[in-house]
C-alpha positions in Angstrom: -30.7 -64.7 -3.0 -27.2 -63.7 -1.8 -26.4 -62.8 -5.4 -29.1 -60.3 -5.2 -28.1 -58.9 -2.2 -24.5 -58.4 -3.1 -25.9 -56.9 -6.5 -27.9 -54.1 -4.4 -24.7 -53.4 -2.1 -22.6 -53.2 -5.3 -24.8 -50.8 -6.9 -25.2 -48.7 -3.8 -21.3 -48.2 -3.6 -21.4 -47.2 -7.0 -24.1 -44.5 -6.6 -21.8 -43.3 -3.4 -19.0 -42.1 -5.5 -20.6 -40.9 -8.9 -23.3 -38.8 -6.9 -22.4 -34.9 -7.9 -20.2 -33.1 -5.2 -21.2 -30.1 -3.2 -19.0 -28.0 -1.4 -19.9 -26.7 2.3 -17.9 -23.6 3.9 -18.1 -20.8 5.8 -15.1 -18.9 4.9 -14.9 -15.8 6.5 -11.8 -14.7 8.0 -9.8 -11.7 9.7 -5.9 -11.0 9.5 -3.4 -8.3 11.0 0.0 -7.9 10.6 3.1 -5.3 10.7 5.4 -4.7 7.8 8.3 -2.6 6.6 7.9 -1.2 2.9 10.9 -0.3 0.8 11.0 1.8 -2.4 10.2 -0.2 -5.6 11.2 1.4 -8.8 10.6 5.1 -8.1 11.7 8.4 -9.0 14.7 10.4 -8.0 13.8 14.0 -9.0 10.5 16.1 -8.4 8.7 18.1 -11.2 11.4 21.1 -10.8 14.4 18.7 -11.1 15.3 18.7 -7.1 16.4 15.6 -5.8 13.7 13.8 -3.4 16.5 12.1 -1.3 20.4 13.3 -1.6 22.1 16.4 -2.7 22.9 19.2 -5.3 25.9 21.1 -5.0 26.2 23.9 -7.4 30.0 25.2 -8.1 29.8 28.9 -8.7 33.4 29.1 -9.8 33.5 26.7 -13.0 29.3 26.5 -13.4 29.0 22.6 -12.8 26.6 20.7 -10.3 27.0 17.8 -8.8 24.3 15.3 -7.8 24.1 12.5 -5.2 20.5 11.2 -5.2 18.5 8.3 -4.2 15.1 6.6 -5.5 12.4 7.1 -2.7 9.0 6.0 -2.1 6.8 8.3 0.2 5.2 4.8 1.3 8.4 3.8 2.7 8.3 2.8 6.6 6.5 0.7 9.1 2.8 -0.2 7.9 0.0 -1.8 9.8 -2.3 -4.1 7.7 -5.9 -5.1 8.6 -8.2 -7.3 6.3 -11.0 -9.2 6.1 -12.0 -11.9 3.2 -14.2 -14.6 2.6 -13.1 -18.0 0.8 -15.7 -19.3 -1.4 -14.1 -22.8 -1.3 -10.4 -24.0 -0.3 -8.9 -22.2 -3.3 -10.7 -19.3 -4.2 -11.5 -16.2 -2.1 -11.5 -12.6 -2.1 -9.7 -10.0 0.5 -10.3 -6.4 1.4 -7.1 -4.8 3.3 -6.3 -1.5 4.9 -2.6 -0.5 4.8 -2.0 2.1 7.5 1.3 3.8 7.7 2.4 4.1 11.0 6.3 5.3 11.0 7.0 6.7 7.6 10.6 7.6 6.3 11.7 11.2 6.0 13.5 12.2 3.0 15.9 15.0 2.7 17.5 17.1 -0.1 20.1 19.6 0.0 20.9 22.2 -2.8 23.7 24.4 -1.9 24.5 27.6 -3.5 21.5 28.5 -5.3 21.8 31.9 -6.8 18.5 34.2 -6.7 19.1 37.7 -7.9 22.6 38.5 -6.6 22.3 36.6 -3.5 23.4 32.8 -2.8 21.1 30.5 -0.5 21.3 27.1 0.7 17.8 25.0 0.4 17.0 22.2 2.1 13.7 20.1 1.5 12.5 17.7 4.0 9.4 15.6 2.9 7.1 12.9 4.9 4.2 11.1 4.4 1.2 11.8 6.9 0.3 8.3 7.9 -1.2 7.1 4.4 -3.9 4.7 4.2 -4.6 2.6 1.0 -7.5 0.1 0.5 -6.7 -2.9 -1.4 -9.3 -5.3 -2.7 -8.0 -8.4 -4.4 -8.5 -12.0 -5.9 -6.9 -14.7 -3.3 -5.8 -18.1 -5.2 -4.6 -20.6 -2.4 -3.2 -24.1 -2.2 -5.8 -25.3 0.6 -3.2 -27.3 2.7 -4.3 -28.8 5.9 -1.8 -27.0 7.9 0.4 -24.8 5.3 -0.9 -22.9 2.8 0.6 -21.0 0.2 -1.4 -18.2 -1.6 -1.3 -15.3 -3.9 -3.0 -12.2 -4.3 -3.8 -9.8 -6.5 -6.2 -6.5 -7.1 -6.3 -2.8 -7.1 -4.8 0.0 -4.9 -7.2 2.8 -3.9 -5.5 5.7 -2.1 -7.9 7.2 0.8 -5.1 9.2 2.4 -1.9 10.4 0.8 -0.7 14.0 2.1 2.6 15.0 2.6 4.4 17.1 4.8 7.0 19.4 3.1 9.3 21.8 4.6 11.4 24.2 2.4 14.1 25.8 4.8 16.1 28.7 3.0 19.2 29.8 4.5 20.8 33.0 3.3 24.6 32.8 2.9 26.3 35.9 4.5 27.8 38.4 2.6 28.2 41.7 4.8 26.1 40.1 7.9 25.1 37.4 9.3 22.8 34.8 7.4 19.0 34.0 8.0 17.0 30.7 8.0 13.7 30.6 7.0 11.4 27.6 7.2 8.0 27.3 5.0 5.9 24.5 5.8 3.4 22.9 3.4 0.9 20.4 3.4 0.9 18.8 -0.3 -2.1 17.0 -1.6 -2.1 14.4 -4.3 -5.0 13.8 -6.9 -6.9 10.4 -6.4 -5.5 7.7 -8.9 -5.7 3.8 -8.6 -2.7 1.5 -8.2 -2.4 -2.0 -8.4 -1.0 -4.7 -5.8 0.2 -8.3 -5.6 1.4 -10.4 -2.9 2.6 -13.9 -2.5 2.8 -15.6 1.1 2.5 -18.6 3.4 0.0 -19.1 6.0 0.6 -21.8 8.9 -2.5 -23.0 11.1 -2.0 -23.4 15.0 -5.7 -24.7 14.9 -8.6 -24.6 13.1 -9.6 -20.9 14.1 -5.8 -19.4 14.6 -2.6 -19.0 12.5 0.4 -16.9 11.3 1.2 -15.8 8.0 4.3 -14.7 6.4 4.1 -12.6 2.8 5.9 -10.2 0.6 3.7 -7.6 -1.4 4.2 -5.3 -4.0 2.1 -2.0 -4.7 2.7 -0.1 -7.9 1.1 3.5 -7.4 2.3 6.9 -8.5 0.2 10.1 -7.5 -0.2 13.6 -9.2 0.5 16.5 -7.1 -2.5 18.7 -6.8 -2.0 21.4 -4.6 0.4 23.0 -1.7 -0.8 25.0 1.1 1.3 27.0 3.1 0.6 26.3 7.0 3.3 28.2 8.8 6.3 30.7 8.5 9.4 30.7 10.8 12.5 33.1 10.7 15.4 31.8 12.8 13.1 29.5 14.5 10.7 32.3 15.5 7.0 31.3 14.2 4.2 33.6 13.5 5.5 35.3 10.1 2.7 33.6 8.2 0.5 36.7 8.5 3.1 38.5 6.7 2.1 36.2 3.5 -0.6 37.6 1.4 -3.5 35.0 1.7 -3.5 34.9 -2.2 0.2 33.5 -2.2 -0.1 30.9 0.5 -1.1 28.0 -2.0 0.4 26.4 -5.3 -1.8 24.7 -7.5 -0.4 22.1 -9.9 -2.2 21.2 -13.3 -1.4 19.8 -16.7 -3.6 22.7 -18.5 -2.9 26.1 -17.2 -1.6 29.5 -18.1 1.1 31.0 -16.3 2.2 34.5 -16.4 6.2 35.4 -16.1 7.0 35.2 -12.5 3.9 33.3 -11.3 5.2 31.0 -8.9 1.7 29.9 -7.5 0.7 28.1 -10.8 2.8 25.1 -11.5 3.0 21.9 -14.1 1.7 18.8 -12.7 4.2 15.9 -11.9 4.0 12.6 -10.1 4.7 11.4 -6.4 6.4 7.8 -5.9 4.2 5.7 -3.6 5.2 2.3 -5.2 6.9 -0.3 -2.7 7.7 -3.9 -1.9 6.8 -4.6 1.9 7.5 -7.6 3.9 4.9 -8.5 6.5 4.2 -11.0 9.3 0.9 -11.2 11.2 -1.9 -13.3 12.6 -4.9 -14.8 10.8 -7.9 -15.7 12.5 -11.0 -17.8 10.9 -14.2 -17.3 11.7 -17.2 -20.1 12.3 -16.6 -23.4 11.0 -14.0 -23.3 8.4 -13.6 -26.9 7.6 -14.3 -27.4 3.9 -16.0 -30.9 3.5 -17.0 -32.5 0.1 -20.3 -34.3 0.1 -20.2 -36.9 -2.5 -23.5 -38.7 -1.8 -26.5 -38.6 0.7 -27.2 -41.1 3.3 -27.7 -44.6 2.1 -30.5 -46.8 3.8 -29.1 -49.9 5.3 -31.5 -53.0 4.6 -31.8 -56.0 6.9 -32.1 -59.6 5.3 -35.7 -59.5 6.3 -36.6 -56.4 4.3 -34.8 -58.1 1.3 -36.8 -61.1 1.9 -39.7 -59.2 2.0 -39.0 -57.1 -0.9 -38.3 -59.9 -3.3 
């Protein structure tokens, strides 16, 4: 009798470990953080050969030009990242993040002694992104640690907002009389184009619901310039001069296929604007609902009393 009871117990134990696994998870989460982005690769000159950031000095005497230029990214600066996601299990999930530019870097390029006709001018270009917004849907893989999670993320970058503020400040060099400074202010629009993004980071949980994360991410994205719209014109600090500019001369259009007549400044060949970056972010991670991933290997095992076994056998 005891042998039979032991045999039944052993069969129950084997069944417990051989039953198929099933995972239960409610893996929704939210996260938010602040990060600073620096240029990654990036261009140094725009489509006209003008530096984005730096200087170009034209020496009229010996017909030479001296450059001092730096690489840039129009996404350089402070960003707020807001995201939500879902973990299918403790290792695999999806994430949708929005990177919002809060304080973007301003880039200044100076061209000295530019000749136009018989006159010389100094030209300053001041450019800055206007609160760019990029959506980033990604696949997430993580280590699944109890307290510390190492994770990687990779996906697409979708530019929702990528306008630039661009000022062209022209100062005529005095010859017989005093010089004059004219400021032409443009809003530059870019065409839609997808980019890619990836990140590696670590998350530490203070509790089942709250944690802190640190990550380094990379954005690879360049956008083709589409249009530049003249918004205002000032002369020596005085505005309201845009009314003197004909309406059909207030927009510049860029394309990879166009026919331009001689002297047509308002149709230009397209070129790309650099938005690629490497960003370092720190933020908070909030898990929603029951986040404990449990593996159920067996159903409930019925416990038999000795009387049950005697009656059964």
